[in-house]
Legacy VTK file of the C-alpha trace (Angstrom):
# vtk DataFile Version 3.0
C-alpha trace
ASCII
DATASET POLYDATA
POINTS 293 float
41.059 -34.272 -69.332
37.184 -33.759 -68.835
36.946 -35.559 -72.312
38.984 -38.817 -70.978
36.435 -38.241 -67.390
33.675 -38.509 -69.387
34.734 -41.415 -71.063
36.065 -43.266 -67.883
32.646 -42.517 -66.854
30.799 -44.130 -69.695
33.031 -47.808 -69.630
33.095 -47.928 -65.705
28.479 -48.013 -66.396
29.015 -50.180 -69.334
31.227 -52.562 -67.293
28.820 -52.290 -64.423
25.701 -53.098 -66.671
27.710 -55.930 -68.375
28.452 -57.468 -65.510
25.292 -57.412 -63.066
25.055 -60.754 -61.879
28.757 -60.324 -60.290
28.029 -56.705 -59.382
24.921 -57.798 -57.594
27.081 -60.193 -55.179
29.337 -57.703 -54.700
27.562 -55.053 -54.085
25.828 -57.196 -51.377
29.119 -58.270 -49.973
30.002 -55.093 -49.426
26.624 -54.425 -48.300
27.385 -57.113 -45.309
30.725 -55.597 -44.748
29.802 -52.634 -43.524
26.710 -53.207 -41.898
29.257 -55.118 -39.333
31.253 -51.759 -39.831
28.638 -49.753 -38.585
27.486 -52.418 -35.832
30.693 -51.733 -34.152
30.535 -48.015 -34.937
27.290 -47.987 -33.029
28.400 -50.059 -29.753
31.245 -48.268 -29.568
29.618 -44.768 -29.628
27.497 -45.811 -27.330
29.244 -47.645 -25.150
32.222 -45.262 -24.627
28.810 -42.380 -24.264
27.574 -44.727 -21.391
30.686 -44.301 -20.025
31.157 -41.129 -20.000
28.182 -40.340 -18.560
28.888 -42.996 -15.421
31.900 -41.011 -15.492
29.890 -37.809 -15.188
28.171 -39.612 -11.807
29.872 -41.094 -11.175
30.271 -41.054 -6.785
31.527 -43.155 -3.586
29.774 -43.867 -0.633
31.321 -43.593 2.793
29.117 -44.613 5.538
29.475 -43.691 8.718
29.622 -46.090 12.133
26.310 -46.824 13.165
27.867 -45.336 17.067
27.975 -42.157 15.722
25.473 -39.308 16.136
25.208 -37.045 13.127
27.190 -33.914 14.824
29.887 -36.798 15.128
28.870 -37.869 11.819
29.508 -34.275 10.440
32.718 -33.039 11.956
34.409 -35.901 9.671
33.929 -33.459 6.531
36.887 -31.935 6.918
39.212 -35.152 7.162
37.742 -36.247 4.020
37.738 -33.281 2.028
41.312 -33.115 2.019
41.832 -36.200 0.271
44.054 -36.335 -2.713
41.653 -36.939 -5.793
38.150 -35.497 -3.708
36.380 -32.719 -5.371
33.165 -32.093 -2.953
31.455 -34.497 -0.463
28.119 -34.196 0.703
26.673 -35.754 4.111
23.371 -37.060 3.862
21.588 -38.182 6.714
19.472 -41.022 7.740
16.368 -40.074 6.284
17.764 -39.189 3.063
19.410 -42.239 2.945
15.668 -43.976 3.878
14.088 -41.634 1.455
16.359 -42.539 -1.568
15.980 -46.151 -0.385
12.271 -46.321 -0.288
12.945 -44.617 -4.655
14.487 -47.216 -5.616
11.975 -50.385 -4.036
8.883 -50.820 -6.243
7.089 -51.567 -2.659
8.562 -48.779 -0.336
5.661 -50.254 2.332
7.693 -53.021 3.022
9.987 -50.268 4.718
7.208 -48.664 7.120
7.869 -48.478 10.648
11.214 -47.786 9.615
10.885 -43.765 10.032
10.707 -43.484 14.172
13.951 -46.360 14.170
15.868 -45.881 11.457
18.703 -48.194 10.655
20.909 -47.038 8.409
23.796 -45.317 8.203
24.903 -41.576 7.543
27.079 -41.163 4.792
29.059 -39.059 2.459
28.334 -38.773 -1.084
31.910 -38.133 -2.852
32.748 -36.484 -6.030
35.922 -37.430 -7.635
38.274 -35.003 -9.572
39.402 -37.608 -11.840
37.907 -40.958 -11.994
40.863 -42.378 -12.331
42.044 -41.788 -8.479
38.667 -44.081 -7.034
40.952 -46.998 -5.915
43.302 -45.006 -4.025
40.347 -42.616 -2.699
38.614 -45.685 -1.375
40.936 -47.065 0.215
42.380 -43.379 2.220
38.854 -43.300 3.379
38.533 -46.317 4.451
41.526 -45.077 7.156
39.314 -42.512 7.921
38.238 -43.570 11.647
34.904 -43.366 12.082
34.035 -44.394 8.558
32.908 -48.263 8.486
32.342 -48.779 5.161
33.388 -47.162 1.492
31.139 -48.172 -1.852
31.757 -47.210 -5.170
30.485 -48.479 -8.704
34.129 -48.976 -10.868
33.106 -52.805 -11.594
29.863 -50.999 -14.121
32.442 -48.733 -15.492
35.324 -51.428 -16.007
32.101 -53.952 -17.107
31.091 -51.439 -19.798
34.835 -50.664 -20.873
35.546 -54.166 -21.102
32.439 -55.515 -23.181
33.009 -52.485 -25.639
36.458 -53.277 -26.043
35.031 -56.930 -27.071
32.037 -56.112 -29.116
34.502 -52.945 -31.209
36.731 -55.330 -31.854
34.771 -58.570 -32.823
33.128 -56.581 -35.165
35.904 -55.404 -36.644
37.371 -58.718 -37.330
34.437 -59.697 -39.085
33.861 -56.383 -40.481
37.436 -57.025 -42.029
36.901 -60.925 -42.791
33.285 -59.171 -45.059
35.320 -57.169 -47.008
38.471 -59.261 -47.892
35.734 -61.583 -49.816
33.740 -57.530 -50.910
37.406 -57.308 -52.389
37.883 -60.172 -53.791
34.271 -60.605 -55.581
34.855 -57.398 -56.634
38.278 -57.800 -58.156
36.381 -61.512 -60.675
34.205 -59.003 -61.215
36.134 -56.822 -62.926
38.948 -59.616 -64.677
35.364 -60.888 -66.056
35.223 -56.731 -67.792
38.898 -56.946 -68.630
38.299 -60.846 -70.676
35.601 -59.446 -72.522
37.119 -56.590 -73.730
40.786 -58.137 -74.392
40.360 -57.455 -77.799
39.506 -53.831 -77.488
42.441 -53.632 -74.949
45.110 -54.855 -77.379
43.993 -52.581 -80.041
44.273 -49.570 -77.415
47.112 -50.414 -76.624
48.191 -51.287 -80.519
47.200 -47.310 -81.054
49.399 -46.059 -78.002
46.587 -45.516 -75.497
48.688 -45.776 -72.447
48.299 -48.101 -69.182
46.539 -45.479 -66.651
44.006 -44.459 -69.615
42.725 -48.294 -70.050
42.609 -49.168 -66.631
41.351 -45.787 -65.373
37.194 -47.061 -66.132
37.504 -50.250 -64.150
39.322 -48.456 -60.989
36.074 -46.435 -61.022
33.683 -48.846 -62.164
34.768 -50.760 -58.741
34.509 -47.401 -56.746
31.636 -46.810 -58.164
30.472 -50.278 -56.752
31.458 -49.878 -53.720
29.812 -46.263 -52.998
27.065 -47.660 -53.904
26.834 -50.885 -51.726
27.678 -47.716 -48.960
24.504 -46.098 -49.737
22.122 -49.095 -50.081
24.216 -50.388 -46.637
23.535 -46.880 -44.696
19.471 -46.980 -44.942
18.864 -50.048 -42.922
21.702 -49.350 -40.780
19.487 -45.756 -40.318
16.296 -47.298 -39.507
17.383 -49.939 -37.339
19.414 -47.540 -35.386
16.289 -45.331 -34.986
13.778 -48.714 -34.370
16.927 -48.926 -31.371
16.344 -45.252 -29.960
12.945 -45.640 -29.408
13.078 -49.100 -27.579
16.105 -47.744 -25.522
13.754 -44.262 -24.432
10.854 -46.850 -23.649
12.782 -49.499 -21.514
16.114 -47.698 -20.059
16.141 -43.802 -20.077
18.424 -43.906 -17.340
21.610 -43.348 -19.757
20.999 -41.397 -22.886
22.664 -42.872 -26.205
24.210 -40.795 -28.755
21.291 -38.953 -31.314
20.686 -40.312 -34.446
21.591 -37.555 -36.121
25.066 -37.802 -35.184
25.314 -41.576 -35.618
23.406 -41.115 -39.152
26.218 -38.422 -40.285
28.805 -40.580 -39.067
27.905 -44.276 -40.758
27.122 -42.184 -44.306
30.103 -40.849 -44.415
32.447 -43.789 -43.514
30.267 -46.171 -45.259
30.985 -43.983 -49.111
34.266 -44.140 -48.053
34.739 -47.410 -47.129
32.797 -48.912 -49.828
34.231 -46.537 -52.418
38.113 -48.132 -50.623
37.380 -51.245 -50.606
35.467 -51.397 -54.348
38.316 -49.241 -55.677
41.307 -52.015 -53.769
39.693 -54.588 -55.263
40.006 -53.120 -59.148
43.028 -52.321 -58.421
44.358 -55.257 -57.365
42.355 -57.058 -60.646
44.002 -54.703 -62.899
47.422 -55.358 -62.015
47.291 -58.943 -62.221
45.308 -59.783 -65.299
45.752 -56.750 -67.094
48.413 -57.853 -69.415
48.845 -54.647 -71.560
LINES 1 294
293 0 1 2 3 4 5 6 7 8 9 10 11 12 13 14 15 16 17 18 19 20 21 22 23 24 25 26 27 28 29 30 31 32 33 34 35 36 37 38 39 40 41 42 43 44 45 46 47 48 49 50 51 52 53 54 55 56 57 58 59 60 61 62 63 64 65 66 67 68 69 70 71 72 73 74 75 76 77 78 79 80 81 82 83 84 85 86 87 88 89 90 91 92 93 94 95 96 97 98 99 100 101 102 103 104 105 106 107 108 109 110 111 112 113 114 115 116 117 118 119 120 121 122 123 124 125 126 127 128 129 130 131 132 133 134 135 136 137 138 139 140 141 142 143 144 145 146 147 148 149 150 151 152 153 154 155 156 157 158 159 160 161 162 163 164 165 166 167 168 169 170 171 172 173 174 175 176 177 178 179 180 181 182 183 184 185 186 187 188 189 190 191 192 193 194 195 196 197 198 199 200 201 202 203 204 205 206 207 208 209 210 211 212 213 214 215 216 217 218 219 220 221 222 223 224 225 226 227 228 229 230 231 232 233 234 235 236 237 238 239 240 241 242 243 244 245 246 247 248 249 250 251 252 253 254 255 256 257 258 259 260 261 262 263 264 265 266 267 268 269 270 271 272 273 274 275 276 277 278 279 280 281 282 283 284 285 286 287 288 289 290 291 292
């Protein structure tokens, strides 16, 4: 058994070195395919991660009518908490609303003078038990007497979810196309090896070698080519994501991204497995089609 496997490996590497150019083309195509797959994984993972953060911090703001005093505005809390789907409601004064507004402006001096005559609303910051209940909660809040306006950011969540799906699907389609090209090229690479060893294969068959014995080196060859492509593809993917993380941290600290170690471990495992599968499939198709023994 071990001797057979050693023979398979020897023949596989022999085929790789015999057809260097085709192997190089095969590896390059696999690299492109896996980089596209990696792009899909990175986009999907991070957009889902950002969506989770948005959901965890998601709030609905219920603004109280300006005619209400602070005591009257605070008295609305029991009615608000009775609404199904609401986890908590935090009352915010006009002063707190003004401070929050100042924190969002680059030039807070534009709001000077509003402390004495504050035109802002009292409002409630409302957190939900489930993000899916946002629409019904918003509708019920609007029915509460004294609530003038209700706002939420479900549009951001929906936009991120939609974009994540489109980006992931587009990357997967491109990856599948490149994977098919890689399978085709590997198939032709194995075909060249088969043609070069036609006489040897005929002799092996005549002395009783089984189809499995003859085919195994070619399948291993394709698998090795795929694994090589997966390992090489991981290197630029790892450093590109590392650079992207540094850039994101410097400019967009609002949301966290998936950690480098998590993405890297995911990519190396998927790249090696996907590369091996692509290579093996290319070899199997070629052997079945062209090995007439």
